[in-house]
C-alpha atoms as one frame of an Amber mdcrd trajectory, in Angstrom:
protein
 -25.500   5.426 -16.967 -26.623   3.465 -13.904 -25.743   4.988 -10.566 -22.893
   3.198  -8.790 -23.650   1.927  -5.302 -21.590   3.547  -2.560 -21.069   1.321
   0.452 -21.366   2.351   4.068 -17.691   1.536   4.546 -16.674   4.033   1.861
 -18.736   6.765   3.500 -17.165   5.974   6.890 -13.705   5.986   5.337 -14.387
   9.414   3.783 -15.276  10.997   7.142 -12.227   9.456   8.856  -9.896  10.872
   6.204 -11.381  14.377   6.441 -11.254  14.324  10.228  -7.602  13.268   9.966
  -6.823  16.546   8.156  -7.200  15.704   4.456  -9.084  17.961   2.073 -12.455
  16.877   0.716 -10.899  16.206  -2.681  -8.122  14.026  -1.234 -10.550  12.190
   1.082 -12.876  11.445  -1.854 -10.013   9.954  -3.837  -8.874   7.908  -0.836
 -12.372   6.521  -0.221 -13.089   5.941  -3.902 -16.129   8.276  -4.199 -16.859
  11.354  -6.276 -15.982  14.800  -5.035 -19.614  15.849  -5.494 -20.837  13.048
  -3.206 -18.241  13.844  -0.559 -19.129  17.537  -0.609 -22.825  16.769  -0.116
 -22.029  14.418   2.766 -19.878  17.019   4.480 -22.413  19.844   3.978 -25.272
  17.768   5.344 -23.231  16.633   8.360 -22.910  20.188   9.708 -19.452  19.420
  11.162 -17.497  22.242   9.509 -18.597  25.181   7.385 -18.429  24.155   3.725
 -16.887  27.539   2.876 -13.745  26.679   4.844 -13.474  23.234   3.303 -13.823
  24.543  -0.229 -10.711  26.604   0.341  -8.753  23.368   0.938  -9.932  21.630
  -2.198  -7.902  23.771  -4.519 -10.169  26.728  -5.369 -10.012  30.224  -3.994
 -10.526  30.575  -0.228 -14.146  31.291   0.621 -15.507  30.237  -2.761 -17.378
  27.122  -3.753 -15.933  24.888  -6.493 -17.324  25.376  -9.955 -19.876  22.819
 -11.113 -20.724  21.823 -14.619 -24.304  22.266 -15.828 -26.416  19.451 -14.495
 -23.666  18.391 -12.080 -21.258  15.478 -12.480 -21.982  11.909 -11.588 -19.725
   9.688  -9.546 -18.720   7.610 -12.557 -17.550  10.683 -14.494 -14.639  11.379
 -12.132 -11.324   9.528 -12.519 -10.471   7.065  -9.769  -6.826   6.054 -10.022
  -7.021   3.949  -6.865 -10.439   2.702  -5.767 -10.193   0.650  -2.576 -11.929
  -2.687  -2.419 -15.371  -2.566  -0.837 -17.001  -5.058   1.505 -18.985  -6.436
  -1.446 -15.761  -6.931  -3.436 -14.212  -8.887  -0.602 -17.354 -11.002  -0.240
 -17.056 -11.935  -3.927 -13.367 -12.777  -3.431 -14.161 -15.063  -0.494 -16.938
 -16.811  -2.439 -14.681 -17.207  -5.458 -11.918 -18.775  -3.384 -14.392 -21.243
  -1.869 -15.493 -22.138  -5.399 -11.814 -22.648  -6.418 -11.876 -19.778  -8.894
  -8.606 -18.409 -10.209  -7.465 -14.922  -9.275  -8.084 -13.834 -12.848 -11.704
 -14.990 -12.795 -12.312 -13.334  -9.434 -10.743 -10.130 -10.730 -13.056 -10.083
 -13.749 -16.049 -10.594 -11.463 -15.246  -7.453  -9.429 -13.705  -5.428 -12.241
 -10.132  -5.507 -10.940  -6.840  -6.967 -12.086  -5.842 -10.390 -10.818  -2.759
  -8.871  -9.142  -5.085  -6.808  -6.922  -6.879  -9.993  -5.869  -3.595 -11.773
  -5.208  -2.270  -8.969  -2.988  -5.604  -8.725  -1.181  -5.683 -12.438  -0.335
  -2.043 -12.458   0.773  -2.426  -9.353   2.903  -5.754 -10.035   4.601  -6.079
 -13.789   5.069  -6.475 -15.037   8.610  -3.865 -16.743  10.804  -5.107 -20.129
   9.584  -4.632 -19.097   5.966  -8.389 -18.816   5.256  -9.780 -15.684   3.625
 -13.049 -14.377   5.138 -14.659 -11.356   3.508 -15.908  -9.460   6.615 -12.731
 -10.173   8.600 -10.522  -9.110   5.679 -12.522  -5.919   5.170 -12.225  -4.967
   8.808  -8.481  -5.701   8.815  -7.976  -3.502   5.748 -10.085  -0.766   7.318
  -8.029  -0.787  10.517  -4.750  -0.595   8.592  -5.920   2.516   6.793  -6.813
   4.328   9.995  -4.683   7.370  10.700  -2.462   7.849  12.562  -0.953   4.364
  12.694   0.641   3.238  15.911   4.273   2.252  15.625   4.396  -1.533  15.774
   7.292  -1.715  18.219   5.299   0.388  20.699   2.256  -1.827  20.912   4.082
  -5.184  20.933   6.542  -5.397  23.855   6.921  -9.155  23.423   8.226  -8.628
  19.899  10.639  -5.989  21.212  12.104  -8.443  23.725  12.704 -11.041  20.987
  14.453  -8.465  18.817  16.643  -7.412  21.750  17.654 -11.021  22.474  18.592
 -11.636  18.839  20.559  -8.409  18.557  22.410  -9.255  21.778  23.418 -12.482
  20.014  24.833 -10.492  17.098  21.959 -10.773  14.618  21.460  -7.904  12.189
  18.069  -6.125  11.800  17.784  -7.491   8.259  18.279 -11.079   9.444  15.777
 -10.582  12.285  13.177  -9.238   9.853  13.750 -12.245   7.566  13.305 -14.748
  10.417  10.157 -13.014  11.708   8.702 -12.972   8.199   9.184 -16.715   7.835
   7.820 -17.427  11.314   4.679 -15.289  10.863   3.950 -15.038   7.114   0.224
 -14.412   7.681   0.295 -12.483  10.978   1.065  -8.825  10.326   1.624  -7.920
  13.980   4.134 -10.752  14.383   6.725  -9.326  11.997   8.492  -6.054  11.211
  10.807  -4.849   8.483  14.474  -4.151   9.108  13.763  -0.464   8.440  11.272
  -0.435  11.328  13.976  -1.792  13.632  16.463   0.842  12.465  13.868   3.580
  13.057  13.330   2.316  16.592  17.094   2.442  17.160  17.856   5.775  15.509
  14.734   7.894  16.153  13.945   8.959  19.696  10.563   7.933  21.149  10.070
   5.387  18.353   9.476   1.915  19.714  10.235   0.221  23.018  13.692  -1.169
  22.305  16.490  -0.554  24.791  18.191   2.799  24.354  21.640   1.205  24.226
  20.689  -1.484  21.705  22.375   0.388  18.854  25.678  -0.733  20.382  24.896
  -4.262  19.203  25.027  -3.122  15.585  28.250  -3.822  13.758  28.770  -0.076
  13.275  27.956   0.775  16.952  26.400   4.017  15.706  23.648   5.826  17.593
  22.547   7.656  14.452  22.696   7.178  10.727  25.550   8.558   8.692  25.691
   9.201   4.955  27.344   6.530   2.873  30.785   7.057   1.431  34.073   8.297
   2.814  37.685   7.479   2.263  38.763   3.851   2.390  41.740   2.757   4.374
  44.558   2.083   1.980  46.415  -1.214   2.089  50.152  -1.772   2.050  51.706
  -2.060  -1.437  52.455  -5.562  -2.671  54.176  -6.866  -5.748  52.015  -8.754
  -8.245  51.671 -12.489  -8.069  48.531 -14.347  -9.135  45.901 -11.652  -9.685
  42.172 -11.928  -9.132  41.575 -11.663 -12.874  43.350 -15.021 -13.239  40.897
 -16.880 -11.005  38.798 -19.518 -12.791  35.127 -18.612 -13.478  33.922 -21.237
 -10.993  35.160 -18.993  -8.163  33.022 -16.055  -9.220  29.724 -17.931  -9.533
  30.308 -19.979  -6.347  29.416 -23.116  -8.274  32.260 -25.172  -6.800  33.075
 -25.179  -3.053  36.568 -24.881  -1.671  37.417 -21.299  -2.667  38.288 -19.075
   0.280  38.750 -15.388   1.017  40.936 -14.074   3.823  41.989 -10.953   5.684
  43.168  -9.676   9.061  40.946  -8.060  11.701  43.145  -5.513  13.441  43.119
  -4.638  17.125  43.850  -1.319  18.796  46.789   0.685  17.378  47.691  -2.105
  14.973  48.534  -4.509  17.810  47.353  -8.114  17.971  45.319  -9.184  14.914
  43.005 -12.098  14.135  43.069 -13.845  10.771  39.763 -14.619   9.066  39.096
 -17.255   6.413  35.674 -17.583   4.753  34.562 -20.222   2.263  32.659 -18.491
  -0.547  29.875 -20.991  -1.235  28.997 -21.945   2.378  30.168 -18.766   4.216
  31.882 -21.092   6.716  34.390 -19.099   8.788  37.676 -20.068  10.417  39.705
 -17.744  12.658  43.486 -17.692  12.919  44.928 -17.140  16.389  47.882 -14.737
  16.107  48.772 -13.969  19.747  52.079 -12.289  19.014  53.109 -10.840  15.703
  51.024 -10.887  12.535  53.930 -10.775  10.115  54.091 -12.943   7.008  55.792
 -15.877   8.743  53.250 -15.993  11.612  50.292 -15.727   9.262  51.628 -18.451
   6.969  52.240 -20.888   9.825  48.809 -20.287  11.389  47.030 -20.640   8.050
  48.813 -23.853   7.112  48.046 -25.383  10.510  44.358 -24.424  10.330  43.614
 -25.341   6.719  45.593 -28.578   6.635  42.670 -30.291   8.395  40.418 -29.653
   5.402  40.092 -32.240   2.627  41.749 -31.382  -0.669  38.473 -30.686  -2.506
  37.790 -27.912  -0.011  41.211 -26.277  -0.612  40.936 -25.010  -4.178  42.045
 -21.371  -3.881  42.533 -18.412  -1.540  41.944 -14.732  -2.342  43.642 -12.083
  -0.197  44.169  -8.353  -0.144  47.548  -6.829  -0.952  48.953  -6.767   2.571
  52.529  -7.391   3.657  51.300 -10.234   5.889  51.019 -12.413   2.760  54.633
 -12.038   1.638  55.115 -15.810   2.243  52.236 -16.733  -0.067  54.520 -19.106
  -1.988  55.052 -21.101   1.235  51.266 -21.336   1.690  50.720 -22.457  -1.893
  53.320 -25.193  -1.592  52.202 -26.543   1.794  48.469 -26.557   1.017  48.677
 -27.216  -2.739  46.361 -24.231  -3.149  46.902 -21.149  -5.350  46.705 -17.703
  -3.724  45.172 -14.825  -5.709  45.495 -11.145  -4.858  42.938  -8.389  -5.291
  43.613  -5.244  -7.269  45.105  -2.353  -5.259  42.606  -0.599  -2.976  39.789
  -2.978  -3.985  38.577  -4.789  -0.849  35.135  -5.173  -2.448  36.656  -7.892
  -4.651  36.554 -10.162  -1.618  33.102  -9.098  -0.513  32.256 -12.337   1.297
  35.184 -11.819   3.659  34.432  -8.118   4.114  30.869  -8.916   5.154  32.045
 -11.636   7.522  34.574  -9.306   9.171  31.736  -6.828   9.695  29.742  -9.517
  11.503  32.760 -10.496  13.574  33.014  -6.961  14.932  30.125  -7.880  17.233
  32.709  -9.838  19.235  36.027  -8.382  18.002  35.016  -4.781  18.652  36.938
  -1.992  16.945  39.381  -0.144  19.157  39.874  -2.992  21.645  42.861  -5.136
  22.510  42.417  -8.482  20.729  45.164 -10.137  22.774  42.570 -11.034  25.419
  41.025 -13.587  23.050  42.521 -17.048  23.390  42.447 -19.750  20.731  39.462
 -21.307  22.534  37.679 -17.949  22.525  38.151 -17.636  18.772  36.843 -21.160
  18.233  33.695 -20.297  20.181  33.204 -17.069  18.218  33.596 -18.916  14.919
  31.131 -21.568  16.096  28.572 -18.887  16.979  28.943 -17.232  13.583  28.744
 -20.567  11.769  25.519 -21.387  13.651  23.842 -18.204  12.433  21.191 -18.735
   9.698  21.975 -16.986   6.420  19.407 -15.745   3.879  21.939 -16.468   1.101
  21.857 -20.141   2.147  18.035 -20.352   2.290  18.257 -19.847   6.054  20.648
 -22.751   6.565  23.713 -22.162   8.723  27.269 -22.248   7.331  27.969 -25.242
   9.583  25.083 -27.165   8.025  26.190 -26.215   4.521  29.774 -27.312   5.146
  28.637 -30.537   6.774  26.767 -31.427   3.588  29.952 -30.889   1.580  32.044
 -32.982   3.939  29.630 -35.900   3.649  29.826 -35.842  -0.147  32.666 -37.543
  -2.005  35.318 -35.281  -3.474  34.614 -34.038  -6.997  36.451 -35.899  -9.663
């Protein structure tokens, strides 16, 4: 069997892994070389006594690993994950210049086409061009240990994240926007999990220490999921959610709304929320005094009467006493009102998510009476100007504007 060539980069990678604390066996697997070759390299280097290292490979402390008669060649050892070498990346670059497919390039270097696809996506330059030496160096630097936390070495990125979170953006939305702005620049984007780690783990990142207060939960640390749900007031059955037409569920037809109340401190002043399911467009009901059924009905009729008929197809609400005048709403707006099952707020998930976003402005435990009708209009405008991944990064205002410019469905 011909002897496989071992590149200089693989040898360098082996020594970096061992110096980082890995055993010889683990370093050999990480660099894609045989354990025999790695052992010889380490013995000849004179860095550490081979007797000590053998104890970390998996044999008895102070004993050398057993060898088969005649030794074992590099190609006889399994390699579940051989990293690409500089020669492999040179072939990939030449193949791309020759307009080869990923499958053909993969066959040329003995790898699957998915490996080639990930390699090109991960290591192409800012201009989108793949260069073998540059890609190999970039891959080598990423594998260096330990890795520096990205929000430590990029203060400019931290400032952008802080500005967006101050405007009420979630870490997931920020990560999505950064990914679309810098698809080929690794240091220009972070995942939402990286942002949460910078917020919840001390000494991780350079974000402001109080930035966690901009999250909808306002929490300074993570909490396990679950817990008791707040029960809703009992309500007699009317139109139930199971009676809604299928077009509401799949969001195929616009004009179907979900609603709820956002409560202030001690059940005082509340704000009504209305969200259109297909566009996520939000309207807020100003309820400066009481939020009983009569007040809610009057505010809702006044707000939704400005909409065209094809955007008033249905309303889904929780079973709260504030909707006792639902028949008055149905008659005035010519729009059926459906009610969720008891203790099932998840059945109007679009509205639940919107209320969570609104808590950036309508903070829990505060007096909502300080918000005027103009204030609520400005809050709704800010939320409707926020890009949404579910709308392909369009804003709810843009999505609704497209519907308003179209003729009503027949």
